[in-house]
C-alpha positions as CSV (number, residue, x, y, z in Angstrom):
1,M,22.4,12.3,-12.2
2,I,19.9,10.2,-10.2
3,E,21.4,8.1,-7.4
4,T,19.9,4.7,-6.6
5,I,18.9,4.5,-2.9
6,K,20.2,1.4,-1.3
7,R,17.7,-1.2,-0.1
8,P,17.3,-0.6,3.6
9,L,18.2,-3.4,6.0
10,V,15.5,-3.6,8.7
11,A,16.2,-5.8,11.7
12,I,13.4,-7.3,13.8
13,A,14.8,-8.0,17.3
14,F,12.1,-9.8,19.3
15,H,11.2,-12.3,21.9
16,S,8.2,-14.5,21.8
17,G,7.2,-16.7,24.8
18,Y,4.3,-18.7,23.4
19,G,4.4,-17.8,19.7
20,H,1.9,-15.0,19.6
21,T,4.6,-12.2,19.4
22,A,6.4,-14.2,16.7
23,V,3.2,-14.1,14.6
24,L,3.4,-10.3,14.9
25,A,7.1,-10.4,14.0
26,E,6.3,-12.3,10.9
27,G,3.7,-9.6,10.0
28,V,6.3,-6.9,10.5
29,K,8.7,-8.9,8.3
30,R,6.1,-9.2,5.5
31,G,5.3,-5.5,5.6
32,A,8.9,-4.5,5.5
33,E,9.7,-6.9,2.7
34,K,6.7,-5.8,0.6
35,A,7.9,-2.2,1.1
36,G,11.4,-3.2,-0.3
37,A,13.5,-3.9,2.7
38,E,16.0,-6.6,3.3
39,V,15.0,-8.1,6.7
40,A,17.1,-9.6,9.5
41,Y,14.8,-11.7,11.7
42,I,16.3,-12.1,15.1
43,P,14.8,-13.9,18.1
44,V,16.8,-12.3,20.9
45,D,16.7,-15.3,23.2
46,A,18.9,-17.2,20.7
47,I,20.9,-14.3,19.4
48,T,24.3,-15.1,17.7
49,D,27.4,-13.0,16.9
50,E,26.2,-12.9,13.3
51,D,22.8,-11.5,14.6
52,W,24.6,-8.8,16.6
53,Q,26.5,-7.8,13.4
54,R,23.3,-7.6,11.5
55,L,21.8,-5.3,14.1
56,D,24.9,-3.1,13.9
57,D,24.6,-3.0,10.1
58,A,20.9,-2.3,10.1
59,D,19.3,0.9,9.0
60,A,16.4,0.3,11.3
61,I,15.7,-1.9,14.3
62,I,12.1,-2.9,15.2
63,F,11.9,-4.2,18.8
64,G,9.2,-6.8,19.8
65,S,8.3,-8.4,23.1
66,P,5.2,-9.8,24.8
67,T,3.9,-7.8,27.7
68,Y,4.2,-9.9,30.9
69,M,3.2,-8.5,34.3
70,G,3.0,-5.0,32.9
71,G,6.3,-4.9,31.1
72,A,8.6,-6.4,28.5
73,S,9.6,-10.0,29.0
74,A,12.7,-11.0,31.0
75,A,14.4,-12.3,27.8
76,F,13.9,-9.0,26.1
77,H,15.3,-7.2,29.1
78,T,18.3,-9.4,29.0
79,F,18.8,-8.5,25.3
80,A,18.3,-4.8,26.1
81,E,21.0,-4.9,28.9
82,A,23.3,-6.7,26.5
83,T,23.2,-3.7,24.2
84,S,25.0,-1.5,26.7
85,G,28.4,-1.8,24.9
86,R,26.8,-0.4,21.8
87,Y,25.3,2.4,23.9
88,L,28.8,3.4,25.1
89,T,30.1,3.6,21.5
90,N,26.9,5.1,19.9
91,A,26.9,2.2,17.5
92,W,23.2,2.5,16.9
93,A,23.0,6.3,16.8
94,D,20.6,7.7,14.2
95,K,19.2,4.4,13.2
96,I,15.4,4.2,12.8
97,A,13.6,2.4,15.7
98,A,10.1,1.2,16.4
99,G,8.3,-1.4,18.5
100,F,5.5,-3.9,18.9
101,T,4.0,-6.0,21.7
102,N,1.2,-8.4,22.6
103,S,-0.7,-9.2,25.7
104,A,-3.9,-11.1,26.5
105,S,-5.9,-8.1,27.8
106,K,-7.0,-5.3,25.6
107,S,-4.8,-2.9,27.6
108,G,-2.6,-5.2,29.6
109,D,-0.3,-2.3,30.3
110,K,1.2,-2.7,26.8
111,L,2.1,1.0,26.8
112,N,4.7,0.3,29.5
113,T,6.5,-2.2,27.2
114,L,6.4,0.2,24.3
115,N,7.6,3.1,26.5
116,F,10.5,0.9,27.6
117,M,11.5,0.2,24.0
118,S,11.3,3.9,23.1
119,A,13.5,4.8,26.1
120,L,16.0,2.1,25.0
121,A,16.0,3.6,21.5
122,A,16.5,7.1,23.0
123,Q,19.4,6.0,25.1
124,H,21.0,4.6,21.9
125,H,20.3,8.0,20.2
126,M,18.0,6.3,17.7
127,I,15.1,7.9,15.9
128,W,11.8,6.5,17.1
129,V,8.9,6.0,14.6
130,G,5.4,5.7,15.8
131,L,2.6,3.7,14.3
132,G,1.3,6.5,12.1
133,L,-2.3,5.3,12.1
134,P,-5.5,6.8,13.6
135,P,-7.2,4.7,16.2
136,G,-9.7,2.1,15.1
137,W,-12.7,0.5,16.7
138,N,-13.7,3.6,18.7
139,A,-17.0,4.6,17.1
140,L,-20.4,3.1,16.4
141,T,-19.5,2.8,12.8
142,A,-16.1,1.3,13.6
143,S,-15.1,-2.4,13.6
144,E,-12.8,-4.8,15.4
145,D,-11.4,-5.4,11.9
146,D,-10.0,-1.8,11.8
147,L,-6.2,-1.3,11.7
148,N,-4.9,-0.1,15.1
149,R,-8.1,-1.4,16.7
150,L,-6.5,-1.0,20.2
151,G,-5.8,2.7,19.6
152,I,-2.1,2.8,20.2
153,W,0.1,5.5,18.7
154,I,3.7,4.8,19.9
155,G,3.9,1.3,18.3
156,A,1.9,-1.7,17.3
157,G,-0.1,-3.6,19.9
158,A,-2.0,-6.8,19.8
159,S,-4.4,-8.6,22.2
160,T,-4.5,-12.4,22.0
161,P,-6.4,-14.8,24.3
162,Q,-4.0,-16.2,26.9
163,D,-5.4,-19.7,26.3
164,G,-5.4,-19.4,22.5
165,G,-2.9,-20.8,20.1
166,V,-0.9,-18.8,17.5
167,D,-3.9,-19.1,15.2
168,T,-5.9,-16.8,17.5
169,V,-3.8,-13.7,16.9
170,N,-6.2,-11.1,15.6
171,A,-6.1,-10.5,11.9
172,S,-6.3,-6.8,12.2
173,D,-3.4,-6.8,14.8
174,I,-1.3,-8.8,12.2
175,A,-2.2,-6.2,9.5
176,T,-1.3,-3.4,11.9
177,A,2.1,-5.1,12.4
178,E,2.5,-5.3,8.6
179,H,1.8,-1.6,8.4
180,L,4.5,-0.9,11.0
181,G,7.1,-2.9,9.0
182,A,6.2,-0.9,5.8
183,R,6.2,2.4,7.6
184,V,9.6,1.8,9.2
185,T,11.0,0.7,5.8
186,R,9.8,4.0,4.2
187,Q,11.3,6.1,7.1
188,A,14.6,4.2,6.7
189,E,14.6,5.0,3.0
190,I,14.0,8.7,3.8
191,N,16.8,8.6,6.4
192,I,19.3,7.0,3.9
193,A,18.3,9.5,1.2
194,G,18.7,12.4,3.6
195,R,22.2,11.3,4.7
196,N,23.3,10.8,1.1
197,S,22.0,14.3,0.1
198,L,23.8,15.9,3.0
199,A,27.0,14.0,2.1
200,H,27.0,15.6,-1.4
201,R,26.2,19.2,-0.4
């Protein structure tokens, strides 16, 4: 008998100060939906009780924040601290987790933001999923149009001009965000199937 694997619920919990990170969040959403996920799209600076329930019900949570002054935004930190009750009850244990960020500079210390997100996930006993792409734009034959053009492994990163509008978010960075959404969805499906298999042993 072949069991039908339930459609994974992927939550995108993000903050966007000027709209650039929201463009990436939309990319993550598209990638997850194309891969078959139901998506809960949650701006954490306007989070509701219903949103918290969706996070609790989710099979995967993808965190997103701009990188300001070398780290995640204040609004994202406020959200992270508000998860402490769930930390105490292990409410998010064994969910899939991942992250994405944006800053103006090519580096911009984005890794600090992604490391913070992965540490947050680890404290919740979640299972962190990296980007799963080789670095792009790092050889003479490479191009700025490559996926993962900034060469980040732990999550998805973007570089957007600080004086540019939302239309200046780099197309390859958006495509990289879409890849992350699809990858997390696949890992959530594997996680669900594995749990179901173990339950029927």
